[in-house]
N, C-alpha and C positions, 0 to 999 in steps of 0.2 A: 072734674077736667078744667072747667072754667078756671077755677082758682087756682091751679098749677099753672096755667097760661098768664093769669095776671101777676100771680110770684114771681114766674119767668122773666115778665116783661119789665116790673120792677127792679130785679136785680140787673138785668141788662140796662136799662136806664141809669142806674147809679154807676155803674161800670163805665159807661160811654162817658158819663158827665165828668167822673174823676178823670179818664182819660184825656177829655178835653181840657180840663183846666189843667192838668200836669203838662200837657203839650204846650199849652198859651204860655205858662210859667217858664218853660223852656225856652220857647222863642223870644219872649221878653229879655230874658236873660242874655240870649245871643245877640239882640238888638242893642243893649245897653255895652256889652263887650266891643261890638262894633263901632261905638261911640253915640250911638243914638240917645237922646234924652228922653224919656220916657214920664209922661206925666200923668198921675192919677189922681183919686180921691184924696189920698194920702199927702200929696204934694199940693192941694188946693184946688184941685179940678173942681168945676162945679158941673157935676154929670148931667144934673136936670137943664140946664142951661145950653151946655154942650148939645144934648140930644134935642133939645128944641131948635136950636140953631142948623143942625144937620138935618132935621126932619123938614124943617121949613126950606131949604134949598133942594132938597130931594123932590119935594111936590112942587115947587117952581120948575124945576127942570125936567120933570118926568111924569107929571099928573096928566098931561095930555094923552100920553101913551100907556101909562101903568096905572092909572087911578083905580081900577077894578082891582086889580092884585092888593094895593096899598090897602085898600077897604077890607079886602079876604084877610090879609095879615093882620089887620088890627083887630078884627072880630074873635081871632084865635086866641089873642091875650087874655 
């Protein structure tokens, strides 16, 4: 029974991930059609630097209230 549940969970996880990626692609296309410029890694975006900058800003603004939650989230990675 455990193996069946694990297999079902894996199937659902893959389907959910595909749905999210498909939805994101559609959303990005709509934004582009509306005139928004989207910059990603293929356009020269340094994702690591962007992530570090956002993380710094989030910690500066929200650590006082949410630091414990940030630590819990980071532990999941």
